[in-house]
C-alpha positions in Angstrom: -92.2 43.2 26.0 -94.7 45.9 25.0 -97.7 46.0 25.1 -97.8 43.3 27.8 -95.2 44.9 30.0 -94.7 48.6 29.4 -92.1 51.1 30.6 -92.7 52.1 34.2 -94.5 48.8 35.0 -93.5 46.7 38.0 -93.6 43.0 38.0 -93.9 40.5 40.8 -92.0 37.3 40.1 -92.5 33.8 41.5 -89.0 32.4 41.9 -88.1 29.1 40.3 -87.5 27.7 36.8 -90.6 25.5 36.4 -92.3 27.2 33.5 -94.9 26.5 30.8 -95.2 27.5 27.2 -96.6 31.0 27.0 -95.2 32.1 30.4 -93.4 35.4 30.8 -90.1 34.9 32.6 -87.2 36.9 34.0 -84.0 35.3 32.8 -80.3 36.1 33.3 -78.0 35.5 30.5 -74.3 35.0 31.3 -71.7 37.4 29.8 -70.5 36.2 26.5 -73.6 34.0 26.0 -73.6 35.1 22.3 -71.9 37.6 20.1 -74.8 40.0 20.7 -74.8 39.8 24.5 -71.4 40.7 25.9 -72.3 42.0 29.3 -75.1 39.7 30.5 -78.1 41.0 32.4 -81.7 40.4 33.2 -84.3 40.1 30.4 -88.1 39.7 30.4 -89.3 37.4 27.6 -92.1 35.0 26.8 -91.4 31.2 26.7 -92.4 29.8 23.3 -90.7 26.4 23.3 -89.7 23.9 26.0 -87.0 21.3 25.9 -87.7 18.7 23.2 -89.9 21.1 21.1 -89.5 22.1 17.5 -90.2 25.8 17.1 -90.4 27.4 13.6 -91.4 30.4 11.7 -93.2 30.9 9.6 -96.0 28.7 8.2 -98.0 29.6 5.1 -100.0 32.2 7.2 -96.9 33.8 8.7 -97.3 32.2 12.1 -94.9 30.8 14.6 -95.4 27.0 15.2 -94.6 24.8 18.1 -94.4 21.1 17.2 -96.3 21.9 14.0 -99.1 23.7 15.9 -99.6 27.4 14.9 -99.9 30.1 17.5 -102.5 32.9 17.4 -100.3 35.4 19.1 -102.8 38.1 20.2 -100.3 39.4 22.7 -98.0 40.8 20.0 -97.4 44.6 19.7 -100.1 45.9 17.2 -98.8 45.7 13.6 -95.8 43.4 14.5 -95.5 40.2 12.5 -94.6 37.1 14.4 -91.1 37.3 12.9 -89.3 38.8 10.0 -86.5 36.4 10.5 -87.3 32.8 9.6 -86.1 30.1 12.0 -86.5 26.4 12.7 -84.9 24.8 15.8 -85.2 21.6 17.7 -84.6 22.3 21.4 -82.3 20.1 23.3 -82.3 19.1 27.0 -82.5 22.1 29.3 -83.2 24.6 26.4 -85.9 27.2 26.0 -86.9 29.3 23.0 -87.9 32.8 24.2 -89.3 35.7 22.2 -90.3 39.3 23.0 -93.8 40.5 22.4 -92.4 43.6 20.6 -91.0 41.4 17.8 -89.7 44.2 15.6 -87.3 45.4 18.3 -86.8 42.5 20.7 -83.5 40.8 21.3 -84.4 37.2 21.9 -83.8 33.6 20.8 -83.8 34.7 17.2 -80.4 36.3 18.0 -79.3 34.3 21.1 -80.5 30.9 19.9 -81.9 28.6 22.6 -81.3 29.8 26.2 -80.5 27.6 29.2 -83.5 26.7 31.3 -81.3 27.2 34.3 -81.0 30.9 33.6 -84.6 31.5 34.4 -84.9 33.5 37.6 -88.7 33.1 37.9 -92.1 33.5 36.3 -93.8 36.9 36.1 -97.1 36.4 38.0 -98.4 40.0 38.5 -97.9 43.2 36.5 -98.4 46.4 38.4 -99.3 49.5 36.4 -99.9 52.6 38.4 -102.5 51.8 41.0 -103.8 48.7 39.3 -102.4 45.2 39.0 -103.3 42.1 37.1 -102.3 38.5 37.3 -100.6 37.0 34.3 -102.1 33.9 32.8 -101.2 31.5 30.0 -102.3 32.9 26.6 -105.3 31.1 25.3 -103.6 30.0 22.1 -101.2 27.7 24.0 -104.2 26.1 25.8 -106.3 25.8 22.6 -103.5 24.0 20.8 -102.9 21.6 23.7 -99.4 23.2 24.3 -100.3 24.1 27.9 -103.0 23.1 30.4 -105.7 25.6 31.5 -104.0 28.0 33.8 -105.5 27.6 37.3 -102.3 28.5 39.1 -102.5 30.7 42.1 -99.8 33.4 42.1 -97.3 32.5 44.8 -96.9 36.2 45.4 -100.6 36.7 46.2 -100.3 35.9 49.9 -97.3 38.2 50.5 -99.0 40.9 48.4 -102.2 40.6 50.6 -100.0 40.6 53.7 -98.2 43.8 52.5 -101.6 45.5 51.8 -103.0 44.4 55.2 -99.8 45.6 56.9 -100.1 49.0 55.1 -103.7 49.4 56.2 -102.8 48.4 59.7 -100.0 51.0 59.8 -102.4 53.6 58.5 -105.0 52.8 61.2 -102.4 52.8 63.9 -101.0 56.2 62.6 -104.5 57.8 62.6 -105.2 56.3 66.1 -101.9 57.6 67.4 -102.6 61.1 66.0 -106.1 61.1 67.7 -104.6 59.8 70.9 -102.0 62.5 70.9 -104.5 65.3 70.3 -106.7 64.0 73.2 -103.7 63.9 75.5 -102.7 67.4 74.7 -106.2 68.7 75.4 -106.3 66.9 78.7 -102.9 68.4 79.6 -104.1 71.9 78.8 -107.2 71.4 81.0 -105.1 69.8 83.8 -102.7 72.9 83.8 -105.5 75.5 83.9 -108.3 74.0 86.0 -106.5 73.6 89.4 -105.4 77.3 89.5 -108.9 78.5 88.9 -110.3 76.3 91.6 -107.7 77.3 94.1 -108.3 81.0 93.5 -112.0 80.6 93.9 -111.6 78.8 97.1 -109.2 81.3 98.5 -111.5 84.2 97.7 -114.4 82.5 99.4 -112.3 81.7 102.4 -111.1 85.3 102.6 -114.6 86.6 102.4 -115.8 84.3 105.1 -113.0 85.2 107.4 -113.7 89.0 107.0 -117.4 88.9 106.8 -118.2 86.7 109.8 -117.1 87.1 113.5 -114.9 84.5 114.8 -116.6 82.1 117.1 -115.5 82.5 120.7 -113.1 80.1 122.2 
């Protein structure tokens, strides 16, 4: 899925199979789904066609089309054509057409054929790369061609993500507070163990001096 998702990236996934054209999804193909997939496994791919769509490649300009509408796939890996393998398929009920963004190497519906909608684990909502993260939105080409509505969806993982960040900050504050509190307690203990002996010694010396230096009062 490069360059959209790169090796080492982490993704946060909103569970559920309700997806739109252009969404990036995690899907699990069952063993033996096709001659090229014998062990099954999880894949990350982009949804190009939904049930009832006709997806084809390529038009006179070499583009993938969905229901006759061409896609300007700016998310493709630089230098990759939309597809070197021509295809034209009408999707049936419960079927999706998925493609990788690195088209020259991706194993996708060009090999598998349509994939079951029920095999979608969830939609990729956030991509985490190093210390930065970004929310995934529907590519503009799907919106411009009327194949998807404007993407005003709020990532379902945002609230848990914020809670995790707040929890981490709270833990950090409590840890720092605990360290400071421990240091203060240790200092107080040191003072508590040294101060009484000094006071007692002082008092005894004064008392001893008084008793030797002054006559006892009669009676």
